[in-house]
C-alpha positions in Angstrom: 39.2 -4.0 85.5 41.4 -1.4 83.9 41.9 -4.2 80.7 37.9 -4.7 80.6 37.5 -1.0 80.4 40.4 -0.5 77.8 38.5 -3.5 75.8 35.0 -1.9 76.0 36.6 1.6 74.8 38.6 0.0 72.2 35.2 -1.7 71.1 33.1 1.4 71.3 36.1 3.5 69.3 35.7 0.6 66.4 32.0 0.8 66.2 32.0 4.5 66.2 34.5 4.4 63.4 32.4 2.0 61.4 29.4 4.3 62.0 31.4 7.2 60.7 32.3 5.5 57.5 28.8 4.4 57.0 27.6 7.8 57.4 30.3 9.0 54.8 29.4 6.5 52.5 26.0 7.7 52.4 26.9 11.1 51.0 30.0 9.9 48.6 30.9 8.0 45.7 33.9 7.2 43.6 34.1 9.7 40.7 35.8 10.1 37.2 36.4 6.3 37.0 38.8 5.7 34.3 40.3 2.2 32.6 43.4 1.5 31.0 43.9 -1.7 29.3 47.1 -4.1 30.0 47.3 -7.0 28.0 44.5 -9.5 29.5 43.7 -7.1 32.7 42.3 -3.4 32.8 43.9 -0.7 35.5 40.8 0.6 37.0 41.5 4.1 38.6 39.1 6.8 40.0 39.0 9.9 42.3 38.2 9.5 46.1 36.2 12.2 47.8 37.9 14.2 50.3 35.9 12.8 53.1 37.1 9.3 52.1 40.5 10.8 51.9 40.7 12.2 55.5 39.6 8.8 57.0 42.6 7.8 59.0 41.8 4.1 59.2 40.2 2.8 55.9 40.8 -0.9 56.3 37.3 -1.4 56.7 36.7 0.0 53.1 36.1 -2.5 50.1 35.7 -1.7 46.6 32.9 -3.4 44.8 33.0 -3.5 40.8 29.7 -4.0 39.3 29.7 -5.6 35.7 27.1 -5.9 33.0 27.3 -7.3 29.5 25.7 -5.3 26.8 22.7 -3.9 27.7 21.8 -7.0 30.4 21.3 -6.2 34.1 24.2 -5.0 36.3 25.7 -8.0 38.4 25.0 -6.1 41.6 21.2 -6.5 40.7 21.7 -10.1 41.9 24.0 -9.3 44.7 27.1 -10.2 42.7 30.2 -8.0 42.6 33.9 -8.2 42.2 35.7 -7.1 45.5 39.1 -5.5 45.7 40.7 -3.8 48.6 40.8 0.1 49.1 44.2 1.8 48.6 44.3 5.5 48.6 47.2 7.0 46.9 47.2 10.8 46.6 43.3 11.1 46.6 43.2 8.3 43.9 42.4 4.6 44.2 43.8 2.1 41.4 42.7 -1.7 41.0 43.7 -4.5 38.7 40.9 -6.2 37.1 41.6 -9.4 35.4 39.5 -10.3 32.1 39.0 -13.8 33.7 37.3 -12.3 36.7 34.7 -10.4 34.3 34.0 -13.6 32.7 33.6 -15.5 35.6 31.1 -13.1 37.2 29.1 -12.9 34.1 29.4 -16.5 33.1 30.1 -15.7 29.6 32.5 -13.5 27.4 30.6 -10.7 25.6 32.0 -8.5 22.9 31.3 -5.3 25.2 30.7 -4.7 28.9 30.5 -2.0 31.4 32.1 -1.6 35.0 31.6 0.9 37.5 32.5 1.1 41.2 31.5 1.8 44.6 32.5 1.9 48.3 31.3 -1.0 50.9 31.8 -1.1 54.7 30.4 -4.2 56.0 26.7 -3.9 55.2 26.9 -0.1 54.0 27.1 0.8 50.3 27.8 4.2 48.5 26.4 5.0 45.4 27.9 3.8 42.1 30.8 5.9 40.3 30.2 6.5 36.4 30.6 3.5 34.3 33.0 3.0 31.3 32.1 0.6 28.6 34.9 -1.7 27.1 35.4 -4.8 25.4 36.2 -5.7 21.4 35.0 -2.6 20.4 37.1 -0.3 22.6 36.7 2.1 25.6 34.8 5.1 26.0 33.6 7.1 29.1 30.4 8.7 30.3 27.8 7.6 27.8 24.2 7.4 28.1 22.2 4.2 28.7 19.8 5.1 25.9 22.8 5.6 23.6 24.8 2.3 24.6 23.7 0.0 21.6 24.1 2.3 18.9 27.1 3.7 20.2 28.8 0.3 20.1 27.9 0.1 16.4 29.6 3.3 15.8 32.4 2.4 17.6 32.7 -0.7 15.2 32.5 1.2 12.2 35.3 3.6 13.8 33.1 6.6 13.9 34.2 7.6 17.6 37.6 9.1 17.6 39.8 8.6 20.5 39.1 12.5 21.5 35.5 11.5 21.7 35.9 8.7 23.7 37.3 10.5 26.6 33.6 12.0 27.4 30.5 11.0 25.2 28.2 13.5 27.0 30.2 16.6 26.5 29.6 19.1 23.8 31.1 18.5 20.6 33.0 21.2 19.0 33.2 22.0 15.1 36.5 20.7 14.7 35.3 17.4 16.3 32.2 17.3 14.2 34.3 17.8 11.1 36.3 14.9 11.8 32.9 12.8 12.7 30.9 13.8 9.5 33.9 13.3 7.1 34.4 9.5 8.4 30.8 9.1 8.0 31.0 10.2 4.4 33.7 7.5 4.0 32.3 4.8 5.9 29.0 5.3 4.2 30.7 5.4 0.8 29.1 8.6 0.1 31.9 10.8 -0.6 36.1 11.2 0.1 38.0 14.2 -0.1 41.8 14.4 -0.1 42.4 18.1 0.4 45.9 18.9 2.7 45.9 22.4 2.9 43.8 24.3 5.0 42.2 27.6 4.0 41.5 28.6 7.2 43.8 30.8 9.5 42.2 29.4 12.6 43.0 25.5 12.0 45.2 23.0 10.0 43.1 20.3 10.8 42.9 18.2 7.5 39.3 16.8 8.5 37.9 20.6 8.6 39.8 21.1 5.3 37.8 17.6 3.7 34.3 18.6 5.5 34.7 22.0 3.6 35.6 20.8 0.6 32.8 18.2 0.4 30.5 21.3 1.3 29.3 19.5 4.5 30.4 22.5 6.6 30.8 26.0 6.1 33.5 28.6 7.9 32.4 31.1 10.2 34.2 34.0 8.3 36.1 34.7 5.3 39.3 32.7 6.5 38.0 31.5 10.1 36.4 28.1 10.8 36.3 28.5 14.7 37.1 24.9 15.4 36.7 25.1 19.3 33.2 26.7 19.1 30.4 24.1 20.2 27.9 22.8 17.8 24.3 23.8 17.6 21.3 21.2 16.7 20.5 23.5 13.7 24.0 23.5 12.3 24.3 20.0 12.6 20.9 19.6 10.7 22.1 21.5 7.8 25.6 19.4 7.5 23.6 16.1 7.8 21.1 16.9 4.9 24.1 18.0 2.8 25.8 14.8 3.6 22.6 12.4 2.8 20.5 14.4 0.6 21.9 12.7 -2.9 22.1 9.2 -1.3 18.5 8.8 0.8 15.0 9.6 -0.4 14.1 12.2 2.2 10.4 12.7 2.4 9.0 16.3 2.6 6.8 15.2 5.4 4.4 17.8 7.3 5.7 18.2 10.6 4.8 20.7 13.6 7.6 21.9 15.6 6.3 24.0 18.4 9.5 26.2 18.7 9.9 26.4 14.7 10.3 30.3 15.4 13.5 29.7 16.9 15.2 28.0 14.1 17.4 30.4 11.7 15.9 30.6 8.3 18.6 28.6 6.8 18.1 25.7 8.9 14.5 25.4 8.7 14.1 22.9 5.7 16.9 21.0 6.8 15.4 20.4 10.5 11.8 19.7 9.3 13.6 17.1 6.8 15.3 15.2 9.4 12.6 15.2 12.1 9.9 14.1 9.4 12.1 11.3 8.4 12.8 10.3 11.9 16.7 11.2 11.9 16.2 13.6 15.0 13.5 13.8 17.5 11.3 16.3 19.4 10.6 16.4 22.8 7.1 15.5 24.3 6.0 19.2 23.8 7.3 19.1 20.1 10.3 21.2 20.8 13.6 21.1 19.0 15.7 23.5 20.9 17.7 24.4 17.5 20.2 26.5 19.3 20.9 23.9 22.0 24.4 22.4 21.9 25.0 18.9 20.5 26.7 16.4 22.7 29.3 13.8 21.3 27.1 10.8 21.5 24.1 12.7 20.1 26.2 13.6 17.0 27.5 10.0 16.9 24.3 8.4 16.8 22.7 11.1 14.2 25.6 10.3 11.9 25.3 6.5 12.2 21.6 6.6 11.7 22.3 9.1 8.7 24.5 6.3 6.8 22.6 3.3 7.6 
């Protein structure tokens, strides 16, 4: 009798534990997923939420890796995922993924593919983590779906620096943009500068010196550049027009910008030129938001369109 009671209690505890895990999964997901390439495999690491870290018996948890090739559907849409065991080390999980596993589940060997992860306990699934795109074009993190195709093209051209790859949705700063626009000038065979000494006291970055010598960007003071200041849409517009004004036939088309009054006088003409020539877009209400900061992926795609 005691054995039967013990068995029942054990079963009830097991069901309760699974139920607790299932409820946890509804609220949590892996975060900060990153990938490190190692020969023909990848080391995938992500952070576990506190609720997952506190689980005493995580044996029932599995890691499901979802994969897609280029702009195709995720394999999970067809109930296909790569399953890995869950291992929690100081709040992080790291799993190894072989390139052959990716090829097998996709049934092809694409130039680029994306991977994301989620937790699974029996039939319960968490939401997916952020995804990382990788392949022959390199690896970059946290990009938007709408930007994927053009980001891959920009990566192949060598426009995306290692620093930008770390987070494509982060706002770009002036120093990062200087490097981007100088690379665009070189890749587009527009201009090249070889200035080595900086005239600014707050940065010695050669890309800043080159962007300034090519008259693509101005300083923010007599001998300052403010390299870490974030770039606004109107300032990017001025630089883009300076980059392509001699190589592209920009048409002075009539455009209606609802918030034109918010654009600084020095940037109005540049903004109108880029909007009128479909290099920059307005929102559904014809607003431009000139003082809004530019994300890294927005800046990269604008540069790509400018030199194509």
